[in-house]
C-alpha positions in Angstrom: 70.6 80.4 -197.6 71.9 77.0 -196.3 70.3 75.2 -199.2 71.8 77.6 -201.7 75.3 77.3 -200.1 75.0 73.5 -200.3 74.1 73.6 -204.0 77.0 75.9 -204.7 79.4 73.5 -202.9 78.0 70.5 -204.9 78.5 72.4 -208.2 82.0 73.4 -207.3 83.0 69.9 -206.3 81.5 68.5 -209.5 83.4 71.0 -211.6 86.7 70.2 -209.9 86.1 66.5 -210.4 85.5 67.0 -214.1 88.7 69.0 -214.5 90.8 66.3 -212.8 89.6 63.5 -215.0 88.4 65.2 -218.1 89.8 65.8 -221.6 91.4 69.2 -220.8 89.7 70.7 -223.8 89.5 74.1 -222.2 93.3 74.5 -222.8 93.4 72.9 -226.2 94.8 69.6 -224.9 93.4 66.1 -225.0 94.1 63.6 -222.3 94.9 60.0 -223.4 95.9 56.8 -221.7 98.7 54.8 -223.5 100.7 51.7 -222.8 104.3 51.3 -224.0 106.0 47.9 -224.6 109.4 47.0 -223.1 111.2 47.3 -226.4 111.1 49.5 -229.5 110.8 48.8 -233.2 112.2 50.2 -236.4 110.1 53.0 -238.0 110.6 55.4 -240.9 110.0 59.1 -241.0 112.7 61.3 -242.4 115.1 58.5 -241.7 115.0 55.0 -240.3 115.1 55.0 -236.5 113.6 53.3 -233.4 110.1 54.2 -232.3 108.3 53.2 -229.1 105.6 50.6 -229.4 102.4 52.0 -228.1 99.0 50.6 -227.4 95.6 52.2 -226.6 93.8 48.9 -225.9 95.7 47.6 -222.8 98.4 45.9 -224.8 96.2 43.9 -227.1 97.8 45.5 -230.2 100.9 47.7 -230.6 101.8 50.3 -233.2 104.8 52.6 -233.7 104.6 55.8 -231.8 106.5 58.5 -233.7 106.3 61.4 -231.3 108.5 62.4 -228.4 106.8 62.8 -225.0 108.0 65.8 -223.0 109.0 64.6 -219.5 108.9 60.9 -220.3 112.2 59.0 -219.7 111.6 55.7 -221.3 113.9 52.8 -220.5 114.2 49.6 -222.6 113.2 46.5 -220.5 110.3 48.3 -218.8 106.6 48.4 -219.8 104.6 51.5 -219.0 101.1 52.6 -218.6 100.9 56.4 -218.8 98.6 59.3 -219.1 99.6 61.9 -221.7 98.2 65.2 -222.9 98.5 66.1 -226.6 97.9 69.2 -228.5 97.4 69.4 -232.3 99.9 71.7 -234.1 98.3 74.4 -236.2 101.1 74.4 -238.8 103.0 71.1 -238.5 106.2 70.7 -240.5 106.1 68.8 -243.7 106.4 65.0 -243.0 106.7 65.9 -239.3 104.5 65.2 -236.3 101.1 66.9 -236.2 100.9 66.7 -232.4 103.0 67.6 -229.3 102.8 65.3 -226.3 103.7 65.8 -222.6 103.6 63.4 -219.8 100.8 63.9 -217.2 101.7 60.9 -215.0 103.0 57.4 -215.0 100.3 55.0 -213.9 102.6 52.0 -213.7 106.0 50.8 -214.8 106.9 47.2 -214.8 110.5 46.0 -215.5 110.4 42.7 -217.4 112.5 39.8 -216.2 116.1 39.7 -217.4 116.3 37.3 -220.4 112.9 38.2 -221.7 112.9 37.5 -225.5 111.6 39.8 -228.2 112.1 40.3 -232.0 113.4 43.3 -233.9 113.3 43.6 -237.6 115.8 45.9 -239.3 114.8 46.6 -242.9 117.5 49.3 -243.4 120.7 47.4 -243.2 122.6 50.7 -243.2 121.1 51.2 -239.7 123.4 48.5 -238.2 127.0 49.3 -237.7 129.9 47.8 -235.8 131.4 49.8 -233.0 135.0 49.9 -231.8 134.2 47.2 -229.2 134.4 43.6 -230.6 131.0 41.9 -230.7 129.1 45.2 -230.1 127.0 46.9 -232.8 124.5 49.7 -232.7 121.2 50.1 -234.4 120.2 53.5 -235.7 122.6 55.1 -233.2 120.0 54.4 -230.5 120.5 50.9 -229.1 123.6 48.7 -228.8 123.5 45.0 -229.3 125.9 42.2 -228.4 126.4 39.2 -230.7 128.6 36.0 -230.7 131.4 36.0 -233.3 129.5 33.7 -235.7 126.4 35.8 -235.5 128.4 39.0 -235.9 130.0 37.6 -239.1 126.5 36.8 -240.5 125.4 40.4 -239.7 128.4 41.7 -241.6 127.5 39.6 -244.6 123.9 40.7 -244.6 124.9 44.4 -244.3 127.2 43.9 -247.3 124.3 42.4 -249.3 122.0 45.3 -248.1 119.6 42.7 -246.7 117.0 43.3 -244.0 117.4 41.2 -240.9 114.9 39.8 -238.4 116.6 39.0 -235.1 115.6 37.6 -231.7 117.1 39.3 -228.6 117.0 39.0 -224.8 117.2 41.8 -222.3 120.6 42.1 -220.5 120.8 41.2 -216.8 121.8 44.8 -216.1 119.5 47.5 -217.4 121.3 49.8 -219.9 123.7 47.1 -221.1 123.5 46.0 -224.8 120.6 43.7 -225.6 121.9 40.3 -226.5 121.3 38.6 -229.9 120.0 35.1 -229.4 119.4 34.1 -233.0 119.1 35.5 -236.5 115.7 34.4 -237.7 115.6 35.6 -241.2 117.3 37.8 -243.8 116.1 39.0 -247.2 116.4 41.9 -249.7 114.6 44.9 -248.4 112.1 45.0 -251.3 110.8 41.5 -250.4 111.6 41.5 -246.7 108.1 41.7 -245.3 107.0 38.8 -247.5 110.0 36.7 -246.9 110.5 37.4 -243.2 107.1 37.9 -241.6 106.8 38.2 -237.8 
C-alpha cells in the first residue's frame, strides 16, 4: 500500500509540474516566451500605426508584433521578457489578427538609459502632425516627439512633399515625455523609400 501511495504521489507531482510549464494545450492556449524592444516601429494593417517590436530568439532579430496583449502595459524606454498565452480565433475578421494574446507573467523589465538612441522610419508622412505645442509632433496619434526648430521645418517640408522620413531619436530623461529627435537621417518618396533610406 505504501508503494502504491508513493507512486500516486509521484504521478501527481509530475502532472502538476507539466501543467505549470507546459503548452496549456488542454484549454486551447499555447504558451510562448517573447522579448519586446524598448521602442516601437511603424506597421501597416488597416491603417499605418505603431507596433511593438518582438523577438522570439532572445533579441537577435525583431519583427513587428501586430496583436494587443491583454494585461500587458508596455512602456516606451523599457525592454521586456514576457510569457504570453495565445489562442487561435476560429473566425478571425478579414485582415484582422488570427490570435488573441494574454499576459501570463513578466519575466524581466529593463529600462534603458536616458539618451539611448534608436531609429524610426515613417513611410506614411500623413502619420506625422504638428500639435498645438511648438516643437511637438505626434506620430500616428500614439507617440509624441520633440524637435528643434530647424528639424521641425524640415519635417513640415517632407510632409508637404509626402515623403517618408527616417529619423534618429533618443529617449527623454523622464519616462513618458516626448522622445527627442536627434537627426533626420533620410527622406524619400514613399514608393522608393525602402531602397533610398535603408536601415
